C-alpha positions as CSV (number, residue, x, y, z in Angstrom):
1,X,0.0,0.2,0.0
2,X,1.0,3.8,-1.1
3,X,-0.3,6.4,1.9
4,X,0.4,10.1,1.3
5,X,0.4,11.8,4.7
6,X,-0.3,15.3,5.2
7,X,-1.4,17.9,7.9
8,X,-2.4,21.7,8.5
9,X,-0.1,22.1,11.8
10,X,3.1,22.0,9.3
11,X,5.9,19.6,8.7
12,X,7.6,20.0,12.1
13,X,4.2,19.4,13.9
14,X,4.6,16.4,16.4
15,X,0.8,15.3,15.3
16,X,2.6,14.7,11.8
17,X,5.0,12.0,13.8
18,X,2.4,10.3,15.6
19,X,0.4,9.9,11.6
20,X,3.8,8.4,10.6
21,X,4.3,6.0,12.9
22,X,0.5,5.1,12.0
23,X,1.2,4.9,8.6
24,X,3.8,2.7,8.2
25,X,2.1,0.5,10.6
26,X,-1.2,0.7,8.3
27,X,1.5,0.3,5.1
28,X,3.4,-2.6,6.1
29,X,6.5,-3.8,5.6
30,X,5.9,-3.9,2.0
31,X,4.2,-0.3,1.9
32,X,5.3,2.9,1.3
33,X,4.6,5.9,3.2
34,X,5.5,10.0,1.6
35,X,4.8,13.1,3.2
36,X,3.7,16.3,1.6
37,X,2.6,19.0,4.3
38,X,2.7,22.3,4.4
39,X,6.0,24.0,5.3
40,X,4.2,26.1,7.7
41,X,1.3,26.0,9.9
42,X,-2.0,26.2,7.9
43,X,-4.6,25.4,10.7
44,X,-7.8,27.2,9.6
45,X,-7.9,27.5,6.1
46,X,-10.4,24.8,5.2
47,X,-10.5,23.4,1.0
48,X,-8.2,26.8,0.4
49,X,-5.8,26.2,-2.5
50,X,-3.8,28.6,-4.4
51,X,-5.3,29.0,-7.4
52,X,-3.3,32.4,-8.2
53,X,0.1,32.0,-7.5
54,X,2.0,29.4,-7.7
55,X,3.4,27.1,-4.6
56,X,7.2,26.2,-4.0
57,X,7.8,22.7,-2.9
58,X,11.3,21.2,-1.5
59,X,12.7,17.8,-0.8
60,X,13.7,17.1,3.0
61,X,14.7,13.7,2.4
62,X,13.6,10.5,0.6
63,X,9.5,10.3,0.4
64,X,9.5,14.0,2.7
65,X,8.3,16.9,1.1
66,X,7.2,20.5,2.1
67,X,5.3,23.0,0.0
68,X,4.7,26.6,1.0
69,X,0.8,25.8,0.9
70,X,-2.3,24.8,1.9
71,X,-3.1,21.2,2.9
72,X,-5.5,20.3,0.0
73,X,-2.5,22.4,-2.4
74,X,0.0,20.0,-0.4
75,X,-2.5,16.7,-1.6
76,X,-2.8,17.9,-5.5
77,X,1.3,18.5,-5.3
78,X,1.0,14.5,-4.0
79,X,-0.9,13.3,-6.4
80,X,0.2,15.4,-9.2
81,X,4.3,16.2,-8.8
82,X,5.8,14.0,-6.0
83,X,3.5,10.9,-6.9
84,X,2.5,11.4,-10.3
85,X,3.5,8.0,-11.6
86,X,2.3,6.0,-8.6
87,X,-0.8,8.0,-7.4
88,X,-1.4,6.9,-3.4
89,X,-3.8,4.1,-2.4
90,X,-4.9,6.4,0.9
91,X,-4.4,10.0,2.1
92,X,-4.2,10.3,6.0
93,X,-4.1,14.2,7.4
94,X,-3.6,14.8,10.8
95,X,-2.9,13.9,13.2
96,X,-4.4,17.3,14.2
97,X,-3.3,18.8,17.5
98,X,-7.1,19.7,18.6
99,X,-10.3,18.5,17.5
100,X,-11.9,18.8,14.0
101,X,-15.5,17.9,15.3
102,X,-18.3,19.9,15.4
103,X,-18.0,22.9,13.6
104,X,-14.8,23.2,13.4
105,X,-14.9,20.8,10.7
106,X,-16.0,23.3,8.8
107,X,-12.8,25.6,9.2
108,X,-10.2,22.7,9.0
109,X,-7.6,22.6,6.6
110,X,-6.9,18.9,8.2
111,X,-10.3,18.1,6.5
112,X,-9.6,20.2,3.5
113,X,-6.8,17.9,2.4
114,X,-9.5,14.9,2.8
115,X,-11.8,17.3,0.7
116,X,-9.3,17.5,-1.6
117,X,-8.3,13.6,-1.8
118,X,-11.7,12.2,-2.1
119,X,-12.6,14.8,-4.8
120,X,-9.2,13.6,-6.6
121,X,-10.9,9.7,-6.3
122,X,-8.6,8.9,-3.6
123,X,-9.8,7.1,-0.5
124,X,-8.9,9.6,2.4
125,X,-8.9,9.8,6.4
126,X,-8.9,13.0,8.4
127,X,-7.2,12.1,12.0
128,X,-7.7,14.6,14.7
129,X,-6.8,14.6,18.7
130,X,-9.3,16.3,21.1
131,X,-7.5,18.2,23.9
132,X,-8.6,18.6,27.5
133,X,-7.5,18.6,31.1
134,X,-7.3,14.9,30.9
135,X,-4.6,14.6,28.2
136,X,-3.3,18.1,27.7
137,X,-0.2,17.7,30.1
138,X,0.7,14.3,29.9
139,X,4.0,13.3,28.5
140,X,2.3,12.2,25.0
141,X,-1.0,14.4,24.5
142,X,-1.6,12.8,21.5
143,X,-1.6,9.2,23.5
144,X,-4.5,8.4,22.8
145,X,-3.9,8.5,18.6
146,X,-0.8,6.8,19.0
147,X,-2.2,3.8,20.8
148,X,-5.6,3.5,18.7
149,X,-4.6,5.1,15.3
150,X,-3.6,1.8,13.7
151,X,-6.4,0.4,14.8
152,X,-8.8,3.1,13.8
153,X,-7.5,3.5,10.2
154,X,-7.7,-0.5,9.6
155,X,-11.1,-1.2,10.7
156,X,-12.5,1.9,8.4
157,X,-9.8,0.6,5.0
158,X,-11.5,-3.0,6.0
159,X,-14.7,-2.7,7.4
160,X,-16.0,0.7,6.2
161,X,-18.2,1.6,2.8
162,X,-16.1,3.4,0.2
163,X,-17.8,4.1,-2.7
164,X,-17.7,5.6,-6.5
165,X,-20.5,8.7,-5.9
166,X,-19.0,11.6,-7.8
167,X,-18.8,13.5,-4.3
168,X,-16.8,10.4,-2.6
169,X,-17.3,9.4,1.0
170,X,-14.1,10.5,3.1
171,X,-14.1,10.2,7.0
172,X,-13.5,12.5,10.3
173,X,-11.7,10.1,12.7
174,X,-11.3,12.5,16.2
175,X,-9.7,11.0,19.6
176,X,-11.3,11.8,22.6
177,X,-9.3,14.1,25.3
178,X,-8.4,11.3,27.8
179,X,-5.4,8.7,27.9
180,X,-5.2,5.9,25.5
181,X,-6.2,3.8,28.3
182,X,-9.4,5.4,28.9
183,X,-10.7,4.8,25.7
184,X,-14.1,3.2,25.4
185,X,-14.1,2.5,21.9
186,X,-15.2,3.8,18.3
187,X,-18.4,5.2,17.6
188,X,-20.1,6.4,14.0
189,X,-21.5,9.7,14.4
190,X,-22.6,12.7,13.0
191,X,-20.8,16.1,12.8
192,X,-22.3,18.0,15.7
193,X,-22.8,21.8,16.9
194,X,-21.7,23.4,19.8
195,X,-24.5,26.1,20.6
196,X,-22.8,28.2,22.6
197,X,-19.1,28.2,20.7
198,X,-18.6,30.9,17.9
199,X,-15.2,32.1,16.8
200,X,-15.3,35.6,17.0
201,X,-12.9,38.4,16.3
202,X,-10.5,40.2,19.3
203,X,-9.2,43.9,19.0
204,X,-5.9,44.8,20.1
205,X,-3.6,47.7,20.0
206,X,0.2,47.8,18.8
207,X,2.6,49.8,20.6
208,X,2.7,52.0,17.2
209,X,-1.0,52.8,17.8
210,X,-2.2,50.4,14.9
211,X,-5.0,48.1,15.4
212,X,-5.1,44.5,14.9
213,X,-7.6,41.9,15.0
214,X,-7.3,38.2,16.7
215,X,-9.6,35.8,15.4
216,X,-10.7,33.6,18.7
217,X,-12.0,30.4,19.1
218,X,-15.0,29.7,21.7
219,X,-15.3,26.7,25.0
220,X,-14.3,23.6,22.8
221,X,-16.2,21.1,25.4
222,X,-19.5,22.3,25.1
223,X,-21.9,19.5,24.9
224,X,-23.2,18.9,21.3
225,X,-26.3,16.5,20.7
226,X,-26.1,12.4,21.2
227,X,-25.1,10.8,18.9
228,X,-22.4,13.3,17.1
229,X,-19.1,13.5,17.4
230,X,-17.9,16.0,20.2
231,X,-20.4,14.5,22.4
232,X,-18.8,11.0,21.7
233,X,-15.6,12.4,22.6
234,X,-16.0,14.0,25.6
235,X,-17.6,10.2,26.8
236,X,-14.3,8.7,26.0
237,X,-15.1,7.3,22.3
238,X,-13.2,7.8,19.1
239,X,-15.8,9.5,17.1
240,X,-15.4,8.4,13.1
241,X,-18.4,10.7,10.4
242,X,-18.5,9.4,7.1
243,X,-18.8,13.1,5.2
244,X,-19.0,13.9,1.3
245,X,-17.9,17.2,-0.1
246,X,-21.9,17.6,-1.6
247,X,-23.1,20.6,0.8
248,X,-26.5,19.9,-0.6
249,X,-29.8,20.0,1.2
250,X,-31.3,17.2,-0.4
251,X,-34.5,17.0,2.1
252,X,-35.3,21.2,1.3
253,X,-35.2,20.4,-2.5
254,X,-38.5,19.7,-2.9
255,X,-39.4,22.0,-0.6
256,X,-38.0,24.7,-2.8
257,X,-39.3,23.7,-5.8
258,X,-42.7,24.5,-4.3
259,X,-41.5,27.8,-3.3
260,X,-40.7,28.7,-6.5
261,X,-43.8,27.9,-8.4
């Protein structure tokens, strides 16, 4: 198996090292793991691509590259440049520092890489590590992902549905904010919504008198509805959410037709 890995935290992020180990275990001794990751942190860029300017790419070592672009750029670079004659069988994105559950999913560069991978016809899985008081101060805050990542990816590869729809399925995995031995198992979930969490702008004045805005997130441990990703994570489960890039609300199409008459 040939696996392409990327992230949105950057080529030197500790979560990428965790993902590298996961990918090697999944690929097996005869497999290949190729890295194309952003040269700098790209958190919050979503499915952005560098459409209006070129992207510089550098080879760090064998099968390891950094691109000055978004995670989606890295997937495109990996498929069409680095692995142009031998496309990957699987794309893994992460392991993100922090959860990509609920509304975070819509902003995430980690998810953006998998959207691009699915659009390119490659099986894609995003992996993120929820942070909280029970794991943030561990020697390895990624302990849950490191311990359970291989089994989770293998379960998805062996047992999950992968289809040939135009907007192909990809999977969003979030590991709970607990030590590895406290993980209760895997749960199939929907995307949640934190009712009291919004991104917001916070103004600060620089020493020179200029005003700057900082984007701040909201509380991450707000409860979401039962059966959703963040709710499962806060209950100690690995959430696995099947997703597509098709944003159509199909249940509303007939209603809209009636309204437009």
